[in-house]
C-alpha positions as CSV (number, residue, x, y, z in Angstrom):
1,M,-20.8,-41.6,-20.0
2,V,-20.0,-44.9,-21.6
3,K,-22.7,-47.4,-21.4
4,G,-22.4,-50.0,-18.9
5,Q,-20.2,-47.8,-16.6
6,K,-21.8,-46.5,-13.5
7,D,-19.2,-44.5,-11.9
8,P,-17.5,-41.6,-13.8
9,K,-14.4,-41.9,-11.7
10,E,-13.7,-45.3,-13.3
11,I,-13.5,-43.8,-16.8
12,Y,-12.4,-40.1,-16.3
13,I,-9.7,-38.2,-14.5
14,H,-11.1,-35.0,-13.0
15,R,-10.2,-32.0,-14.8
16,D,-9.0,-30.0,-11.7
17,L,-6.8,-32.9,-10.5
18,S,-5.6,-33.4,-14.0
19,W,-4.6,-29.6,-14.1
20,L,-2.6,-30.0,-10.8
21,A,-0.9,-33.1,-12.3
22,F,0.1,-30.8,-15.3
23,N,1.6,-28.4,-12.8
24,E,3.5,-31.3,-11.2
25,R,5.1,-32.0,-14.6
26,V,6.1,-28.2,-14.8
27,L,7.6,-28.5,-11.3
28,A,9.5,-31.7,-12.5
29,E,11.2,-29.7,-15.0
30,A,12.5,-27.4,-12.2
31,C,14.0,-30.7,-10.6
32,D,15.6,-31.8,-13.8
33,R,19.3,-31.0,-13.7
34,N,19.6,-31.7,-17.5
35,N,17.9,-28.3,-17.8
36,P,20.1,-25.2,-17.3
37,L,20.0,-23.6,-13.9
38,L,18.3,-20.4,-14.6
39,E,15.6,-22.4,-16.9
40,R,14.9,-24.6,-13.9
41,L,14.3,-21.5,-11.9
42,R,11.9,-20.1,-14.4
43,F,10.0,-23.5,-14.4
44,L,9.8,-23.1,-10.6
45,S,8.2,-19.5,-11.0
46,I,5.9,-20.9,-13.7
47,A,4.6,-23.5,-11.4
48,A,4.1,-21.0,-8.6
49,S,2.2,-18.6,-11.1
50,N,0.2,-21.6,-12.4
51,L,-1.1,-22.3,-8.8
52,D,-2.2,-18.6,-8.5
53,E,-4.4,-19.0,-11.7
54,F,-5.8,-22.2,-10.4
55,F,-6.9,-20.6,-7.3
56,T,-8.3,-17.6,-9.0
57,V,-10.4,-19.6,-11.4
58,R,-11.0,-23.2,-10.4
59,V,-10.8,-23.0,-6.5
60,A,-13.0,-19.8,-6.9
61,G,-15.6,-21.5,-8.9
62,L,-15.7,-24.4,-6.5
63,K,-16.0,-22.1,-3.6
64,R,-19.1,-20.5,-5.3
65,L,-20.8,-23.9,-5.6
66,L,-20.0,-24.6,-1.9
67,A,-21.3,-21.3,-0.8
68,A,-24.5,-21.8,-2.8
69,G,-25.0,-25.1,-1.0
70,Y,-24.8,-27.0,-4.4
71,N,-24.0,-30.7,-3.7
72,R,-24.6,-32.7,-6.9
73,K,-22.0,-34.7,-8.7
74,D,-20.1,-33.1,-11.5
75,D,-19.4,-34.9,-15.0
76,F,-16.5,-36.5,-13.4
77,G,-18.3,-38.1,-10.4
78,Y,-17.2,-35.7,-7.7
79,Y,-19.4,-33.9,-5.0
80,P,-18.2,-30.3,-4.4
81,P,-17.0,-31.0,-0.8
82,E,-15.2,-34.3,-2.0
83,L,-13.4,-32.4,-4.8
84,A,-12.4,-29.6,-2.4
85,E,-10.7,-32.0,-0.2
86,G,-9.0,-33.7,-3.1
87,I,-7.7,-30.3,-4.4
88,R,-6.6,-29.2,-0.9
89,T,-4.5,-32.5,-0.5
90,K,-3.0,-32.1,-3.9
91,V,-2.2,-28.3,-3.5
92,E,-0.5,-28.7,-0.1
93,A,1.7,-31.6,-1.4
94,L,2.4,-29.4,-4.5
95,I,3.5,-26.3,-2.4
96,A,5.6,-28.4,-0.2
97,K,7.4,-29.8,-3.1
98,L,7.8,-26.4,-4.5
99,Y,9.5,-25.1,-1.5
100,S,11.5,-28.2,-1.0
101,V,12.9,-27.8,-4.6
102,Y,13.6,-24.2,-4.2
103,Q,15.2,-24.5,-0.7
104,G,17.0,-27.6,-1.7
105,D,18.7,-28.3,-5.0
106,I,18.1,-25.0,-6.7
107,S,19.3,-22.8,-3.9
108,A,22.5,-25.2,-3.5
109,D,23.0,-24.9,-7.4
110,L,22.7,-21.0,-7.3
111,T,25.3,-21.0,-4.5
112,R,27.4,-23.1,-6.5
113,N,27.2,-20.7,-9.4
114,K,27.8,-17.7,-7.2
115,I,24.2,-16.4,-7.3
116,F,23.0,-15.5,-3.9
117,I,19.5,-14.5,-2.7
118,L,20.4,-13.2,0.8
119,K,18.8,-12.5,4.1
120,Y,19.3,-9.1,5.6
121,E,21.7,-10.6,8.4
122,Q,23.9,-12.0,5.7
123,L,24.7,-8.6,4.1
124,N,28.1,-7.3,4.4
125,P,28.7,-3.6,5.4
126,E,28.8,-2.4,1.8
127,Q,25.6,-4.3,0.9
128,K,23.8,-3.0,3.9
129,K,24.8,0.6,3.0
130,A,23.3,0.1,-0.5
131,A,20.2,-1.6,1.0
132,K,19.6,1.2,3.4
133,K,19.8,3.8,0.6
134,Y,17.5,1.9,-1.6
135,F,15.1,1.7,1.1
136,E,15.3,5.5,2.1
137,T,15.3,6.8,-1.4
138,T,12.9,4.4,-3.3
139,L,10.8,2.1,-0.9
140,F,10.0,4.6,1.8
141,P,8.6,7.1,-0.4
142,I,6.5,4.6,-2.2
143,I,5.0,2.7,0.7
144,T,2.0,3.8,2.7
145,P,1.5,2.1,6.1
146,M,-2.2,1.5,6.8
147,A,-3.7,1.4,10.3
148,V,-6.6,-1.0,11.0
149,D,-9.1,0.3,13.5
150,Q,-12.5,1.9,14.0
151,G,-11.6,4.9,11.8
152,H,-9.5,2.8,9.4
153,P,-11.2,-0.2,7.9
154,F,-9.0,-3.2,6.7
155,P,-7.5,-2.0,3.3
156,V,-8.7,-3.2,0.1
157,L,-6.1,-5.5,-1.2
158,H,-5.9,-6.7,-4.9
159,S,-5.6,-10.1,-5.7
160,K,-2.0,-11.5,-5.6
161,T,-1.0,-8.8,-3.0
162,N,2.0,-9.5,-0.8
163,A,1.9,-7.5,2.4
164,F,3.0,-7.5,6.2
165,A,0.5,-7.9,9.0
166,I,2.0,-5.8,12.0
167,Q,1.0,-5.8,15.6
168,L,2.1,-2.5,17.4
169,S,1.8,-1.2,20.9
170,R,1.7,2.2,22.6
171,G,1.2,2.2,26.2
172,D,-1.2,-0.4,27.1
173,N,-3.0,-0.4,23.8
174,S,-2.4,-2.8,20.9
175,Y,-2.8,-1.9,17.3
176,L,-2.9,-3.7,13.9
177,A,-1.4,-2.3,10.8
178,V,-0.6,-3.5,7.2
179,I,2.2,-2.6,4.7
180,V,1.7,-3.6,1.1
181,I,4.8,-4.7,-0.7
182,P,4.9,-2.4,-3.8
183,K,4.6,-4.0,-7.2
184,S,5.7,-0.9,-9.0
185,V,9.5,-1.9,-8.4
186,P,11.2,-5.3,-8.9
187,R,10.9,-7.6,-6.1
188,L,14.5,-8.8,-6.2
189,Y,17.0,-5.9,-5.4
190,R,20.4,-6.5,-6.8
191,L,23.1,-5.9,-4.2
192,P,26.8,-4.7,-4.7
193,S,28.9,-7.9,-5.1
194,E,32.3,-9.2,-5.9
195,K,33.4,-10.0,-9.6
196,D,31.5,-13.1,-11.0
197,E,29.0,-12.9,-8.2
198,N,25.4,-12.0,-8.4
199,C,23.7,-11.1,-5.0
200,F,20.0,-10.3,-4.5
201,I,17.7,-9.7,-1.7
202,F,13.9,-9.6,-1.7
203,I,12.6,-6.1,-0.9
204,D,10.4,-7.8,1.7
205,D,13.4,-8.2,3.9
206,L,14.5,-4.5,3.3
207,I,11.1,-3.4,4.4
208,R,11.0,-5.7,7.5
209,N,14.3,-4.6,8.8
210,N,13.5,-1.0,8.3
211,M,9.9,-1.2,9.5
212,E,10.2,1.0,12.6
213,A,10.7,4.0,10.1
214,F,7.0,3.8,9.3
215,F,5.8,3.7,13.1
216,R,7.4,6.5,15.0
217,G,6.4,6.4,18.7
218,Y,5.0,2.9,18.6
219,K,6.6,-0.3,19.5
220,L,6.8,-3.2,17.1
221,L,5.6,-6.2,18.6
222,N,5.2,-9.0,15.9
223,N,4.9,-9.1,12.1
224,F,4.6,-11.7,9.3
225,A,4.2,-11.7,5.6
226,F,1.0,-12.8,4.0
227,R,-0.4,-13.1,0.6
228,I,-4.2,-13.1,-0.7
229,I,-5.7,-14.5,-3.9
230,R,-9.2,-13.4,-4.8
231,D,-11.9,-14.8,-7.1
232,S,-11.0,-13.3,-10.6
233,E,-14.0,-14.6,-12.6
234,L,-16.4,-12.2,-14.1
235,S,-20.0,-12.3,-12.9
236,L,-21.4,-10.8,-16.0
237,Q,-25.1,-11.0,-17.2
238,E,-24.2,-10.5,-20.7
239,D,-27.6,-10.9,-22.1
240,Y,-28.8,-7.8,-20.1
241,A,-25.8,-5.8,-20.6
242,P,-26.7,-2.8,-23.1
243,D,-23.0,-1.9,-23.4
244,L,-20.6,-5.0,-23.1
245,L,-17.5,-2.8,-22.8
246,K,-18.9,-0.8,-19.9
247,A,-20.3,-3.8,-18.1
248,I,-16.9,-5.5,-18.2
249,E,-15.2,-2.5,-16.9
250,G,-17.7,-2.4,-14.1
251,E,-16.9,-6.0,-13.4
252,I,-13.2,-5.5,-13.3
253,K,-13.6,-2.7,-10.8
254,K,-15.2,-5.3,-8.5
255,R,-12.3,-7.4,-8.5
256,P,-10.3,-5.9,-5.6
257,K,-13.3,-6.6,-3.2
258,A,-14.1,-10.1,-4.6
259,N,-13.9,-13.1,-2.1
260,V,-10.6,-14.3,-0.9
261,V,-10.1,-17.7,-2.2
262,G,-6.6,-18.2,-1.1
263,L,-4.5,-17.1,2.0
264,Q,-0.8,-17.7,2.4
265,V,1.1,-16.7,5.6
266,E,4.6,-16.9,6.6
267,K,4.9,-19.4,9.4
268,S,5.3,-17.8,12.7
269,G,4.2,-18.2,16.3
270,Y,2.1,-15.2,16.3
271,A,-1.4,-16.7,16.9
272,E,-3.0,-13.5,18.0
273,L,-2.0,-11.6,15.0
274,L,-2.9,-14.5,12.6
275,E,-6.4,-14.5,14.1
276,L,-6.7,-10.8,13.7
277,L,-5.8,-11.1,9.9
278,Q,-8.0,-14.0,9.4
279,A,-11.0,-12.2,11.0
280,N,-10.3,-9.1,8.9
281,L,-10.3,-11.1,5.7
282,D,-13.2,-13.3,6.6
283,F,-11.3,-16.4,5.7
284,P,-11.7,-19.9,7.0
285,P,-8.7,-20.6,9.5
286,E,-8.4,-24.2,8.5
287,E,-7.8,-23.2,4.9
288,I,-4.9,-20.9,5.5
289,L,-1.8,-22.2,4.0
290,S,1.4,-21.7,6.2
291,I,4.6,-21.3,4.3
292,S,8.1,-21.9,5.6
293,G,10.0,-19.3,3.3
294,D,9.5,-16.5,1.1
295,L,6.0,-16.0,-0.2
296,D,5.3,-15.8,-3.9
297,L,8.1,-17.6,-5.7
298,S,6.7,-16.5,-9.1
299,S,8.9,-13.5,-8.5
300,L,11.9,-15.5,-9.1
301,A,11.1,-15.0,-12.8
302,E,12.9,-11.7,-12.4
303,L,16.2,-13.2,-11.7
304,P,17.4,-14.8,-14.9
305,A,17.3,-11.4,-16.8
306,Q,19.6,-9.9,-14.2
307,V,22.3,-12.7,-14.4
308,V,24.7,-12.5,-17.4
309,K,25.6,-16.2,-17.5
310,P,24.6,-17.7,-20.9
311,E,25.8,-21.1,-19.9
312,L,23.0,-21.2,-17.2
313,S,20.3,-20.7,-19.8
314,Y,19.1,-22.6,-23.0
315,R,21.4,-22.1,-25.9
316,S,20.2,-19.2,-28.0
317,Y,18.8,-19.6,-31.5
318,T,17.3,-17.5,-34.2
319,P,13.9,-18.4,-35.7
320,A,14.3,-19.2,-39.3
321,K,13.3,-16.5,-41.6
322,L,11.2,-17.0,-44.7
323,E,12.6,-15.2,-47.7
324,Y,10.4,-12.9,-49.9
325,E,10.3,-9.4,-51.2
326,N,6.6,-8.9,-51.1
327,I,4.4,-10.8,-48.7
328,F,1.4,-10.8,-51.1
329,D,3.5,-12.3,-53.8
330,K,4.7,-14.9,-51.4
331,V,1.2,-15.9,-50.6
332,K,0.3,-16.0,-54.4
333,E,3.1,-18.6,-54.9
334,G,1.0,-21.0,-52.9
335,D,-0.3,-21.9,-49.6
336,F,2.3,-22.1,-46.9
337,L,2.7,-22.7,-43.1
338,L,4.7,-21.1,-40.3
339,H,5.8,-23.3,-37.4
340,L,6.4,-21.0,-34.4
341,P,8.6,-20.5,-32.5
342,Y,11.0,-22.4,-34.8
343,Q,10.3,-19.9,-37.7
344,S,9.9,-16.4,-37.4
345,F,6.6,-14.6,-36.7
346,Q,7.5,-11.7,-38.9
347,P,5.5,-12.7,-42.0
348,T,2.4,-12.6,-39.9
349,V,3.3,-9.0,-38.7
350,D,4.5,-8.2,-42.4
351,L,1.2,-9.2,-43.7
352,I,-0.7,-6.7,-41.5
353,Q,1.8,-3.9,-41.8
354,A,2.0,-4.3,-45.8
355,A,-1.8,-4.2,-45.8
356,A,-1.9,-1.1,-43.7
357,A,0.5,0.8,-46.1
358,D,-0.5,-0.8,-49.5
359,K,-2.6,1.8,-51.7
360,D,-4.5,-1.1,-53.2
361,V,-5.8,-2.6,-49.9
362,L,-9.3,-1.6,-49.3
363,A,-10.1,-3.4,-46.1
364,I,-8.6,-5.6,-43.2
365,K,-10.9,-7.7,-41.0
366,M,-9.3,-9.5,-37.9
367,T,-9.9,-11.0,-34.6
368,L,-7.6,-10.3,-31.5
369,Y,-7.8,-12.4,-28.4
370,R,-4.6,-11.8,-26.5
371,T,-1.8,-9.5,-27.9
372,N,1.3,-8.0,-26.3
373,E,2.1,-4.5,-25.1
374,D,3.2,-2.1,-27.8
375,S,1.9,-4.6,-30.6
376,A,3.3,-3.8,-34.1
377,I,0.1,-5.5,-35.5
378,V,-2.2,-3.2,-33.3
379,R,-0.2,-0.1,-34.6
380,A,-0.6,-1.4,-38.1
381,L,-4.4,-1.8,-37.7
382,A,-4.6,1.9,-36.4
383,K,-2.3,3.0,-39.4
384,A,-4.5,1.3,-41.9
385,A,-7.6,3.0,-40.4
386,K,-5.9,6.5,-40.7
387,N,-4.9,5.6,-44.3
388,K,-8.8,5.4,-45.0
389,K,-8.9,1.7,-45.3
390,Q,-12.0,-0.1,-43.8
391,V,-10.7,-1.8,-40.8
392,T,-12.7,-4.2,-38.6
393,V,-11.5,-5.7,-35.6
394,F,-13.1,-8.1,-33.3
395,V,-11.6,-7.8,-29.8
396,E,-12.6,-10.4,-27.2
397,L,-12.8,-8.3,-24.1
398,K,-13.5,-11.4,-21.9
399,A,-10.0,-12.9,-22.6
400,R,-9.4,-14.0,-18.9
401,F,-6.8,-11.7,-17.0
402,D,-6.3,-9.6,-20.3
403,E,-9.7,-7.7,-20.0
404,E,-8.2,-4.3,-18.9
405,K,-5.4,-4.5,-21.4
406,N,-7.8,-5.3,-24.2
407,I,-10.1,-2.4,-23.3
408,E,-7.2,-0.1,-23.4
409,W,-6.2,-0.7,-27.0
410,T,-9.9,-1.1,-28.1
411,R,-10.3,2.5,-27.2
412,D,-6.9,3.3,-29.1
413,L,-8.2,1.4,-32.2
414,E,-11.5,3.1,-32.1
415,A,-9.7,6.6,-31.7
416,A,-7.7,5.6,-34.9
417,G,-11.0,5.0,-36.8
418,C,-11.1,1.2,-36.7
419,H,-14.6,-0.4,-36.3
420,V,-14.2,-2.4,-33.2
421,I,-16.7,-5.3,-32.1
422,Y,-16.3,-6.2,-28.5
423,G,-18.1,-9.6,-28.1
424,I,-21.1,-11.8,-28.5
425,P,-23.2,-12.3,-25.3
426,G,-22.7,-15.8,-23.9
427,M,-19.7,-16.5,-26.3
428,K,-16.0,-16.0,-26.7
429,I,-14.4,-15.5,-30.1
430,H,-11.4,-17.7,-29.7
431,S,-10.6,-18.2,-33.3
432,K,-7.5,-16.6,-35.0
433,M,-8.1,-15.2,-38.3
434,A,-7.4,-12.2,-40.6
435,L,-8.8,-11.2,-44.0
436,I,-7.3,-8.7,-46.3
437,V,-9.2,-7.3,-49.3
438,R,-7.1,-6.1,-52.1
439,K,-7.9,-4.7,-55.6
440,E,-5.5,-6.3,-58.2
441,E,-6.0,-5.7,-61.9
442,G,-9.5,-4.3,-61.6
443,R,-10.8,-7.1,-59.4
444,I,-11.1,-7.9,-55.8
445,H,-8.6,-10.3,-54.4
446,R,-8.4,-11.7,-50.8
447,Y,-5.8,-13.0,-48.5
448,V,-6.4,-15.2,-45.5
449,H,-4.3,-15.8,-42.4
450,L,-5.4,-18.5,-39.8
451,S,-3.5,-19.7,-36.8
452,T,-3.7,-22.1,-33.8
453,G,-2.4,-19.3,-31.6
454,N,-2.7,-15.7,-30.9
455,Y,-1.5,-12.5,-32.6
456,N,1.2,-11.8,-30.0
457,E,4.5,-11.1,-30.9
458,I,6.0,-12.1,-27.4
459,T,4.4,-15.5,-27.0
460,A,5.2,-16.2,-30.7
461,R,8.9,-16.8,-29.3
462,V,8.0,-19.4,-26.7
463,Y,4.7,-20.9,-27.8
464,T,4.5,-23.5,-30.5
465,D,1.7,-22.7,-33.0
466,I,1.2,-23.0,-36.7
467,G,0.1,-20.2,-39.0
468,Y,-1.5,-20.8,-42.3
469,F,-1.4,-18.4,-45.3
470,T,-3.6,-18.8,-48.3
471,E,-5.3,-16.8,-51.2
472,S,-7.8,-19.5,-51.7
473,D,-11.2,-18.1,-52.8
474,D,-13.1,-20.7,-50.9
475,F,-11.2,-19.9,-47.8
476,A,-11.8,-16.2,-48.3
477,M,-15.5,-16.6,-48.8
478,D,-15.8,-18.8,-45.6
479,I,-13.8,-16.5,-43.6
480,A,-15.8,-13.3,-44.9
481,D,-18.9,-15.2,-43.9
482,I,-17.7,-15.9,-40.4
483,F,-17.0,-12.2,-39.9
484,N,-20.5,-11.4,-41.1
485,V,-21.8,-13.8,-38.5
486,I,-19.9,-12.4,-35.6
487,T,-20.1,-8.6,-36.5
488,G,-23.6,-8.3,-37.8
489,Y,-27.0,-10.2,-38.0
490,S,-26.2,-13.2,-40.3
491,L,-26.7,-17.0,-39.7
492,P,-24.0,-19.3,-40.7
493,G,-23.9,-20.6,-44.4
494,R,-22.6,-23.8,-45.7
495,W,-18.8,-23.5,-45.6
496,K,-16.3,-25.0,-48.1
497,K,-13.2,-25.0,-46.2
498,I,-13.8,-24.4,-42.6
499,V,-15.9,-26.0,-39.6
500,A,-16.8,-23.7,-36.7
501,S,-18.2,-24.1,-33.1
502,P,-20.6,-23.9,-31.5
503,H,-22.8,-25.3,-34.2
504,D,-20.7,-27.8,-36.2
505,L,-17.3,-28.5,-34.7
506,R,-18.1,-31.5,-32.3
507,K,-20.5,-33.0,-35.0
508,Y,-17.9,-32.9,-37.6
509,L,-15.2,-34.3,-35.5
510,F,-17.4,-37.1,-34.6
511,E,-18.1,-37.7,-38.2
512,L,-14.4,-38.1,-38.8
513,I,-14.0,-40.6,-35.9
514,D,-17.1,-42.6,-37.2
515,K,-15.3,-42.9,-40.5
516,E,-12.2,-44.2,-38.8
517,I,-14.4,-46.7,-37.1
518,D,-15.8,-47.8,-40.5
519,F,-12.4,-48.0,-42.0
520,Q,-11.3,-50.2,-39.0
521,K,-14.3,-52.6,-39.4
522,K,-13.6,-52.9,-43.2
523,Y,-9.8,-52.5,-43.7
524,K,-8.4,-52.8,-40.2
525,N,-6.5,-49.4,-40.5
526,G,-8.4,-47.0,-38.5
527,A,-6.2,-44.5,-36.8
528,I,-6.4,-41.0,-35.3
529,F,-3.3,-38.8,-34.2
530,A,-4.2,-35.7,-32.4
531,K,-2.1,-32.9,-30.6
532,M,-3.8,-30.3,-28.3
533,N,-3.5,-28.5,-25.1
534,S,-6.5,-30.1,-23.2
535,L,-8.8,-33.0,-23.5
536,E,-11.8,-32.5,-21.2
537,D,-15.1,-32.9,-23.0
538,T,-16.7,-36.2,-21.7
539,Q,-18.7,-36.5,-25.0
540,M,-15.5,-36.5,-27.0
541,I,-13.9,-38.8,-24.6
542,D,-16.7,-41.3,-24.9
543,K,-16.5,-41.0,-28.8
544,L,-12.7,-42.0,-28.4
545,Y,-13.5,-44.9,-26.2
546,E,-16.0,-46.0,-28.7
547,A,-13.4,-45.9,-31.4
548,S,-10.8,-47.7,-29.3
549,A,-13.3,-50.5,-28.5
550,A,-13.8,-50.9,-32.4
551,G,-9.9,-51.2,-32.7
552,V,-9.0,-47.8,-34.0
553,K,-5.4,-46.9,-33.0
554,I,-5.4,-43.6,-31.2
555,K,-2.2,-41.5,-30.3
556,L,-2.9,-38.3,-28.4
557,I,-0.4,-35.7,-27.4
558,V,-2.0,-33.6,-24.7
559,R,0.2,-31.0,-22.9
560,G,-2.2,-30.0,-20.1
561,I,-5.5,-31.3,-18.8
562,C,-6.3,-34.7,-20.1
563,C,-9.5,-36.4,-18.5
564,L,-9.4,-39.5,-20.7
565,M,-7.8,-42.8,-19.1
566,P,-5.8,-44.6,-21.7
567,G,-4.8,-48.3,-21.8
568,V,-7.8,-49.4,-19.7
569,K,-8.8,-52.9,-20.7
570,G,-12.2,-53.1,-22.3
571,L,-12.3,-49.3,-22.4
572,S,-9.3,-47.7,-24.0
573,D,-6.9,-50.6,-25.0
574,N,-6.1,-48.9,-28.0
575,I,-5.4,-45.2,-26.9
576,E,-2.0,-43.9,-26.0
577,V,-1.5,-40.4,-24.3
578,K,1.6,-38.5,-23.9
579,S,2.5,-35.0,-22.7
580,I,5.4,-32.9,-23.6
581,V,6.7,-30.2,-21.3
582,G,9.9,-28.5,-22.6
583,R,11.6,-25.1,-23.3
584,F,8.6,-24.0,-25.2
585,L,4.9,-24.2,-24.5
586,E,3.2,-26.7,-26.7
587,H,0.1,-24.9,-28.0
588,S,-0.6,-26.0,-31.5
589,R,-3.6,-28.0,-32.3
590,I,-3.2,-30.6,-35.0
591,F,-5.6,-33.4,-35.9
592,M,-4.8,-36.2,-38.3
593,F,-7.2,-39.0,-39.5
594,H,-5.8,-41.9,-41.4
595,N,-8.7,-42.0,-43.9
596,N,-7.9,-45.5,-45.2
597,S,-4.2,-44.4,-46.1
598,S,-5.3,-41.1,-47.6
599,P,-4.6,-38.9,-44.4
600,R,-6.6,-35.9,-43.7
601,T,-4.9,-33.2,-41.5
602,F,-6.5,-30.4,-39.8
603,L,-5.5,-27.3,-37.7
604,S,-7.5,-25.5,-35.2
605,S,-8.0,-22.9,-32.6
606,A,-9.9,-25.3,-30.4
607,D,-8.9,-27.8,-27.8
608,W,-11.3,-30.7,-27.1
609,M,-12.9,-29.1,-24.0
610,G,-16.7,-28.4,-23.5
611,R,-16.0,-24.6,-23.6
612,N,-14.4,-24.7,-27.1
613,F,-17.3,-26.8,-28.6
614,D,-20.2,-25.2,-26.7
615,R,-19.3,-21.7,-25.7
616,R,-16.8,-20.3,-28.1
617,I,-16.6,-19.4,-31.8
618,E,-13.6,-21.6,-32.9
619,L,-12.3,-22.7,-36.4
620,L,-11.1,-26.1,-37.7
621,F,-9.7,-26.2,-41.2
622,E,-8.1,-28.8,-43.4
623,V,-4.6,-28.6,-44.8
624,T,-5.1,-30.2,-48.3
625,R,-1.8,-29.7,-50.0
626,K,0.1,-33.0,-50.0
627,D,3.4,-31.5,-49.2
628,L,2.1,-29.5,-46.1
629,N,0.0,-32.5,-45.1
630,E,3.1,-34.7,-45.0
631,H,5.0,-31.9,-43.1
632,M,2.3,-31.9,-40.2
633,S,2.6,-35.7,-40.2
634,S,6.4,-35.4,-39.7
635,I,5.8,-32.8,-37.0
636,L,3.6,-35.2,-35.1
637,D,5.9,-38.1,-35.5
638,E,8.8,-36.0,-34.2
639,Y,6.9,-35.3,-31.0
640,W,5.8,-38.8,-30.6
641,R,9.5,-39.9,-30.7
642,D,10.4,-37.6,-27.8
643,N,11.9,-39.5,-24.9
644,L,13.5,-36.7,-22.9
645,K,10.5,-34.2,-22.3
646,A,7.6,-36.6,-22.8
647,Y,5.5,-38.1,-20.1
648,R,3.1,-41.2,-20.7
649,L,-0.1,-41.3,-19.1
650,D,-0.8,-44.8,-17.8
651,S,-4.2,-46.7,-17.0
652,A,-4.1,-45.5,-13.4
653,G,-4.1,-41.7,-14.2
654,Q,-0.4,-41.3,-13.3
655,Y,2.3,-39.7,-15.6
656,I,5.4,-41.6,-16.1
657,R,8.4,-39.7,-17.6
658,S,10.0,-41.3,-20.6
659,K,13.5,-42.7,-20.4
660,P,15.7,-43.0,-23.5
661,E,16.1,-46.8,-24.1
662,D,18.6,-46.1,-26.9
663,K,19.1,-42.7,-28.4
664,A,18.0,-39.6,-26.5
665,F,15.6,-37.4,-28.6
666,N,14.3,-34.0,-27.7
667,A,11.7,-33.1,-30.3
668,Q,11.8,-29.3,-29.7
669,E,15.7,-29.2,-30.0
670,N,15.6,-31.4,-33.0
671,L,13.0,-29.0,-34.7
672,I,15.2,-26.0,-34.0
673,E,18.0,-27.8,-35.8
674,H,15.6,-28.9,-38.6
675,Y,14.3,-25.3,-39.4
676,A,17.9,-23.9,-39.1
677,K,18.8,-26.1,-42.1
């Protein structure tokens, strides 16, 4: 904490409250009529999905502290009960706005465009016939109603399960049952409709209106929909796990029975049924969220793909393609960058595929954190191993919510003959790197790929990231050494081109900031320009405050969590913060230091968060070629100019949406045009 300041609340924004503020900005895009209608619907579904993740991780962690009786202030000055109350207030307001937007402007605009999400009673005879048939032929065979009594315990429901609680009677006896809404079929069923119309219904409505089919001989009294969210954090004692993969598999199996951290119920007057549900889930009644509308609006993400109305979506574009005949020859021409998604991800895929097939390639080493289903890169690695190449893959099994998927293709890679490393106890390998060893003209030659984002062909279309290709010997030796550190018993050496956490990253960045402070004192030109996903580390924030107090001009583009308070007199007068929320998710990390008019530009896999500095292996590397350095500078300038998708964080911790004073400028759309040329 900055010297002389007693209350952290005066100098930091709490990370959880900042996270919720980010989701408010996502929801604001759903309100913005300058966005195409189906894109607004996507933003709405993303905001709903984000809230789920917030509960499974952040609320879950807070509930663990409360259950343990922990009552100390955190780094941001909050006691757990105080934070829980603040979160609850924010979440309730956010959910209220979510439904207000959906049931108001978006529903009205959907109707204007002849897109209808109907209730069962609104269906015409033809639609009712089709709905009845779909229920009988598809839903009824899938669904298994579950009684709740002495012989039938309350069913184990996975996190994010939507279900019905049902009260039944037979004679003088009352019964409780549960029907789970299946996830194996789309939640939105497309109905027959007139030309130019698109009609849908939630399958929840089909189930509710045919519910008697599951309970012959019983009378339906009451029912309502509910949704549960469970704690999804892994409680893994890694240091004592002899086999990390088996340990993680064991933890994943526990998730369906993890504590319920969120319970949403459809608003109804059925107090007795609600009490039965609450008791069976052992959930505090005062924390139940009552919803006036369809639960789980994240399912609305299904709708845009089923509506053929291009005018209601962002205009399509084709990522710019890099021209080359041989990817190895292209890298030999000189270091180059790929700016995703404006440029195609294909050169990255080509590099691994070419390495797998090339007879002169001897080895491939690679880290994989998150990748996509049916990944061409994973297939290429398996092919390389079958082609007798030495393939070493570091798979981060602890990548949150991707654990099961990562385990699955880990086994596929092992079966193909790859050497797979699962993880390091107490650490996550978050760095993105690939090293290819090739024999050329009798000597060993190495190619390196580094990135700010994952090796994922799907997210490469919607996340902005930067990939870096080089054949530099210094880079290759550093990356080879990094692999030796994470795959075997080797201490880090002195690296020439990279800086890594957890040992050196924070210290190195502090040294760069100190240099800017010195330049400011000597030449009055200290400046820092940084772009990242999140800024949460209080040590880093204090260092930036120190630089600001010395007069260093600091511009920060922070998409999500930002715990720094800019523009506070005597603390952060010289710091400006912006957040950009647009059609692409801003994921790249670019750090530029003015360096007395000789700018130094760095790319990294790391945000400025405590976990990135202390509990992850991350890489920072410098872009030294003048033309690439200037290109990175121009990218930052473009984002800073944005006055349509940018929000400015003020000294009170509030985000203010930018308004064009002169000419409107959308950085992402401008970059699409730039790379197209």
